[in-house]
Each structure stands twice: as structure tokens, then as C-alpha cells.
C-alpha positions as CSV (number, residue, x, y, z in Angstrom):
1,M,23.6,-18.7,11.1
2,T,20.0,-19.3,12.1
3,A,17.3,-17.0,10.6
4,R,15.0,-15.2,13.1
5,V,11.3,-15.1,12.8
6,T,10.2,-11.5,12.5
7,R,7.7,-10.5,15.1
8,V,5.2,-7.8,14.1
9,T,2.0,-6.4,15.5
10,H,-1.1,-5.0,13.7
11,A,-1.0,-1.4,12.4
12,F,-4.7,-0.8,12.9
13,D,-5.2,1.9,15.4
14,G,-8.6,2.8,16.7
15,D,-11.9,1.5,18.0
16,L,-13.3,-1.7,16.5
17,V,-16.0,-4.2,16.9
18,L,-15.5,-8.0,17.0
19,F,-18.6,-9.7,15.8
20,L,-18.9,-13.5,16.0
21,I,-21.8,-15.2,14.2
22,G,-22.6,-18.8,13.5
23,M,-24.9,-21.7,13.5
24,R,-25.2,-24.9,15.4
25,V,-26.5,-27.8,13.4
26,H,-28.8,-30.1,15.4
27,Q,-30.7,-32.0,12.7
28,P,-28.3,-32.3,9.6
29,W,-30.9,-34.2,7.7
30,R,-33.1,-31.1,7.6
31,L,-31.3,-29.7,4.5
32,D,-34.3,-27.4,3.7
33,V,-33.3,-25.4,6.9
34,V,-29.7,-26.3,7.4
35,G,-28.7,-25.7,3.8
36,R,-30.5,-22.4,3.4
37,T,-29.1,-21.1,6.7
38,F,-25.6,-22.2,5.8
39,A,-25.9,-20.5,2.3
40,A,-26.9,-17.1,3.6
41,M,-23.6,-16.1,5.3
42,P,-21.3,-16.3,2.2
43,R,-23.7,-14.0,0.3
44,M,-23.5,-11.4,3.1
45,I,-19.8,-11.6,3.3
46,A,-19.4,-11.3,-0.5
47,E,-21.7,-8.2,-0.4
48,L,-19.6,-6.7,2.4
49,E,-16.3,-7.4,0.7
50,R,-17.6,-5.9,-2.6
51,N,-18.7,-2.8,-0.7
52,R,-15.3,-2.5,1.1
53,R,-13.5,-2.6,-2.2
54,A,-15.8,-0.1,-3.9
55,A,-15.7,2.2,-0.9
56,S,-11.9,2.2,-0.9
57,H,-12.1,3.5,-4.5
58,G,-14.7,6.1,-3.6
59,E,-17.4,4.2,-5.6
60,A,-19.7,3.4,-2.6
61,D,-20.5,4.6,0.9
62,D,-18.4,2.7,3.4
63,L,-20.5,0.3,5.5
64,G,-17.8,0.0,8.2
65,F,-17.0,-3.6,7.5
66,L,-13.3,-4.3,7.9
67,S,-12.7,-8.0,7.5
68,A,-14.1,-11.5,8.0
69,R,-12.7,-15.0,8.6
70,Y,-14.6,-18.3,8.4
71,L,-14.0,-20.8,11.3
72,L,-15.3,-24.2,12.3
73,D,-16.2,-25.3,15.8
74,G,-16.4,-29.0,15.1
75,P,-19.1,-29.3,12.4
76,H,-20.5,-25.9,13.3
77,P,-19.6,-23.0,11.1
78,M,-19.0,-19.5,12.4
79,V,-17.6,-16.2,11.0
80,L,-15.4,-13.8,12.9
81,Q,-15.9,-10.3,11.6
82,Y,-14.2,-6.9,12.3
83,W,-16.3,-3.7,12.1
84,R,-15.4,-0.1,12.6
85,S,-18.3,0.5,15.1
86,T,-21.5,-1.1,16.5
87,E,-23.4,1.7,14.7
88,D,-22.1,0.5,11.4
89,L,-22.9,-3.1,12.2
90,Y,-26.4,-2.3,13.3
91,R,-27.0,-0.1,10.3
92,Y,-26.0,-2.9,8.0
93,A,-28.1,-5.5,9.8
94,A,-31.2,-3.3,9.7
95,N,-31.0,-2.1,6.1
96,P,-33.8,-3.7,4.0
97,D,-31.9,-3.0,0.8
98,L,-28.9,-5.1,1.7
99,T,-28.6,-8.9,2.1
100,H,-28.8,-9.4,5.9
101,R,-32.3,-8.1,6.7
102,P,-34.2,-10.1,4.0
103,A,-32.1,-13.2,4.9
104,W,-32.9,-12.8,8.6
105,K,-36.6,-12.5,7.9
106,A,-36.5,-15.5,5.6
107,F,-34.8,-17.6,8.2
108,Y,-37.6,-17.2,10.7
109,G,-40.0,-18.2,8.0
110,Y,-38.4,-21.5,6.9
111,A,-36.9,-22.3,10.3
112,A,-40.4,-22.4,11.8
113,K,-41.0,-25.6,9.8
114,A,-38.2,-27.3,11.8
115,P,-37.5,-25.2,14.8
116,K,-35.0,-27.7,16.3
117,A,-32.8,-28.1,13.2
118,V,-30.4,-25.2,13.8
119,T,-29.5,-22.5,16.2
120,I,-28.2,-19.2,14.9
121,W,-26.3,-17.0,17.2
122,H,-24.1,-14.0,17.4
123,E,-21.9,-12.2,19.9
124,T,-20.8,-8.5,19.6
125,Y,-17.8,-7.0,21.4
126,A,-17.0,-3.3,21.2
127,V,-13.2,-2.9,21.7
128,P,-11.9,0.6,22.3
129,A,-8.6,1.8,20.9
130,G,-5.8,0.6,23.1
131,A,-7.7,-2.4,24.4
132,H,-6.5,-4.8,21.7
133,E,-3.0,-6.2,21.0
134,S,-1.5,-8.8,18.7
135,V,1.7,-10.5,17.7
136,Y,2.4,-12.3,14.5
137,G,5.6,-14.4,14.2
138,G,5.9,-15.4,10.5
139,P,4.8,-14.1,7.2
140,A,1.0,-14.8,7.3
141,R,-1.2,-11.7,7.6
142,F,-4.6,-12.3,9.0
143,G,-6.9,-10.9,11.6
144,L,-6.1,-7.3,12.5
145,A,-2.9,-7.5,10.5
146,A,-4.9,-8.1,7.3
147,I,-6.9,-4.9,7.8
148,D,-4.2,-2.2,7.9
149,G,-0.9,-4.1,7.6
150,V,1.7,-4.5,10.3
151,I,4.3,-2.5,12.2
152,P,7.4,-3.6,14.0
153,I,6.5,-5.0,17.4
154,S,9.0,-2.7,19.1
155,Q,6.7,0.3,18.2
156,R,4.1,-1.0,20.7
157,G,6.1,-3.1,23.1
158,E,7.8,-6.5,23.3
159,R,5.3,-7.9,25.7
160,A,1.5,-8.2,25.4
161,R,1.0,-6.1,28.6
162,E,3.1,-3.3,27.0
163,R,1.1,-3.4,23.7
164,M,-2.2,-3.2,25.6
165,A,-1.0,-0.1,27.4
166,S,0.2,1.7,24.3
């Protein structure tokens, strides 16, 4: 008898924000800019992960960060992030006591010395509840499935069109 691959969908239910952020390296020899720019993101993600864990235990205010995944577009790094709301994302980005705001200001200082070395970019997508769907065939849990776990696909529909409508 052949084993079947179990198909599931994410359990997360509600609004979310998909935030993509990355850098394009144009002058890799400019390590003074490229290296500092590259090193900033892991510090921010580590801070957000620490906060998420602490908030889940009632030890910190929840910043609204849900999850992150590092990706490569050729030699160009990027991070896919899930947030609870755009307000949470903006509040984090603007907070001078957290890692992002000082790193952002520092970038514009050292990048001015080699303005063609890197491009930093981001894109923000607000996704209302019911406007996202997923399917996972196999045991790995990532993306939306890593945030709140999974449910049987039959609870939302066998086809993507059905899951989007639920």
C-alpha cells in the first residue's frame, strides 16, 4: 500500500501584513557599506524573535511580529516577514529604543560614502482575513503554518479558490 502525503493548510485566521525587505549589492568590494548593511537585519530579527517569545510568556509587550524567513534572490539577501498589522510594523520601525530606527539612520550615514554600493528596499502588503490561503503537502511547517500550526485542508476547502473564499 502506498502512503499518502497529508495535505494541510495554515491555522492562522485574521488580518496579517506581509513585509519583504532586502538589499541589492552593486559594489561587493565596498565591505564598509555592504557588510554593515548586511549585518543589520539579523540583529533586528533576533530582537523581534526575543520579543515574540517574551510576549508569549507575558514578559514583554507584543510588538506584533509573527515570523520571518531569510531568502536569497541570486546573491541578494531578503527577508520575508509576517506582522499582525501595518500599525505594529510602523510602530516598530519608528521606535528609537529598538534596533531598526538607529540602524536605519546609521545606514544613511555610512552609505553616503558609497551611494552606489547597495540598494535597500522594502515592500509592504496588508492582507485581510480571508484573502490568504495555503497548502502544505508534507511534514515541514513554515510560512503561515509556522505561526499558528495547521488544520486539515478539508476545513477550508480542497481547492485554492475554496480556501480563499472561506
